[in-house]
BADO-907778 format. One record per residue (C-alpha): residue number from 1; x, y, z. Coordinates in steps of 0.5 Angstrom, whole numbers, plus 2048, in hexadecimal, padded with zeros to 3 digits. Each point is the difference from the previous one (the first is absolute). Layout:
REC, n, X, Y, Z
REC, NUM, X, Y, Z
...
//
This chain:
REC, n, X, Y, Z
REC, 1, 81F, 806, 817
REC, 2, 7F9, 801, 800
REC, 3, 7FD, 7F9, 7FE
REC, 4, 7F9, 800, 7FD
REC, 5, 7FB, 7FB, 802
REC, 6, 7FB, 7FD, 7FB
REC, 7, 7FA, 7FC, 801
REC, 8, 7FA, 7FE, 7FC
REC, 9, 803, 7FB, 7FB
REC, 10, 7FD, 7F9, 7FE
REC, 11, 7FD, 7FC, 7FB
REC, 12, 7FA, 801, 7FD
REC, 13, 7FC, 7FE, 7FA
REC, 14, 7FF, 805, 7F9
REC, 15, 7FB, 805, 802
REC, 16, 801, 800, 807
REC, 17, 803, 806, 804
REC, 18, 806, 801, 805
REC, 19, 802, 806, 804
REC, 20, 807, 801, 802
REC, 21, 802, 805, 805
REC, 22, 807, 802, 802
REC, 23, 803, 804, 806
REC, 24, 807, 802, 802
REC, 25, 803, 7FC, 806
REC, 26, 800, 807, 804
REC, 27, 7FD, 807, 7FF
REC, 28, 802, 804, 7FA
REC, 29, 7FD, 806, 7FE
REC, 30, 800, 805, 7FA
REC, 31, 800, 7FA, 7FB
REC, 32, 7FF, 803, 7F9
REC, 33, 7FE, 7FA, 7FC
REC, 34, 7FE, 7F9, 802
REC, 35, 7FF, 7FB, 7FA
REC, 36, 800, 7F9, 7FE
REC, 37, 804, 7FC, 7FC
REC, 38, 800, 7F9, 7FD
REC, 39, 804, 7FB, 7FD
REC, 40, 7FE, 7FA, 7FD
REC, 41, 805, 7FA, 7FE
REC, 42, 804, 801, 7FA
REC, 43, 7FE, 808, 800
REC, 44, 803, 806, 802
REC, 45, 7FD, 804, 806
REC, 46, 7FA, 805, 7FE
REC, 47, 7FD, 805, 803
REC, 48, 7F8, 7FE, 802
REC, 49, 7FE, 807, 803
REC, 50, 802, 805, 805
REC, 51, 7FD, 806, 803
REC, 52, 803, 807, 803
REC, 53, 7FF, 803, 806
REC, 54, 7FA, 804, 7FD
REC, 55, 7FD, 7FA, 7FD
REC, 56, 802, 800, 7F9
REC, 57, 800, 7F9, 7FD
REC, 58, 804, 7FD, 7FB
REC, 59, 7FE, 7F9, 7FD
REC, 60, 803, 7FB, 7FB
REC, 61, 7FB, 7FF, 7FA
REC, 62, 7FF, 7F9, 802
REC, 63, 7FD, 801, 806
REC, 64, 7FC, 807, 7FF
REC, 65, 7F9, 7FF, 802
REC, 66, 801, 7FA, 804
REC, 67, 805, 802, 806
REC, 68, 800, 806, 804
REC, 69, 806, 802, 804
REC, 70, 7FE, 805, 807
REC, 71, 804, 802, 806
REC, 72, 7FF, 802, 807
REC, 73, 805, 805, 802
REC, 74, 7FE, 7FF, 807
REC, 75, 802, 7F9, 800
REC, 76, 805, 801, 7FB
REC, 77, 7FD, 7FA, 7FC
REC, 78, 7FF, 7FF, 7F9
REC, 79, 7FB, 7FB, 7FD
REC, 80, 7FF, 7FD, 7F9
REC, 81, 7F9, 7FD, 7FF
REC, 82, 800, 7FB, 7FB
REC, 83, 7F9, 7FE, 7FC
REC, 84, 7FF, 7FC, 7FA
REC, 85, 806, 7FD, 801
REC, 86, 803, 7FC, 7FA
REC, 87, 805, 7FB, 7FF
REC, 88, 805, 805, 7FD
REC, 89, 800, 804, 807
REC, 90, 804, 7FA, 803
REC, 91, 806, 803, 803
REC, 92, 804, 802, 806
REC, 93, 7FE, 807, 802
REC, 94, 804, 805, 803
REC, 95, 7FE, 806, 804
REC, 96, 805, 806, 800
REC, 97, 800, 807, 804
REC, 98, 804, 806, 7FE
REC, 99, 802, 804, 806
REC, 100, 805, 806, 7FF
REC, 101, 803, 7FD, 7FA
REC, 102, 801, 7F9, 802
REC, 103, 7FB, 7FA, 7FE
REC, 104, 7FF, 7FB, 805
REC, 105, 7FD, 7F9, 7FE
REC, 106, 7FC, 7FA, 802
REC, 107, 803, 7F9, 800
REC, 108, 7FA, 7FE, 7FB
REC, 109, 7FA, 7FC, 800
REC, 110, 7FE, 7FB, 7FC
REC, 111, 7F9, 801, 7FC
REC, 112, 7FE, 7FA, 7FC
REC, 113, 7FA, 800, 7FC
REC, 114, 7FD, 7F9, 7FD
REC, 115, 7FC, 7FF, 7FA
//
């Protein structure tokens, strides 16, 4: 299967910023939806944000106004700009891409926000 490669995770202080990126291991065209999910210890995985091929975005209420999702269709890449980070944003972040009815996932990248 196609694997998604994530980068940009790390540890930052509250109020800081990170930019996550994710791209497939090989070129994959006609991706309908790209998105980011996260899972904190002891919690269920949740949708953070997603974006359609036409640029329609959807955000979890907890990140609205702080995070921005974008995509570059020429590079087959999805980004998540994370600003004003809070300790509760600490989680493993997973990217996803939907292609002809199949969801592809990254391995996850750790984001840790210290107080």
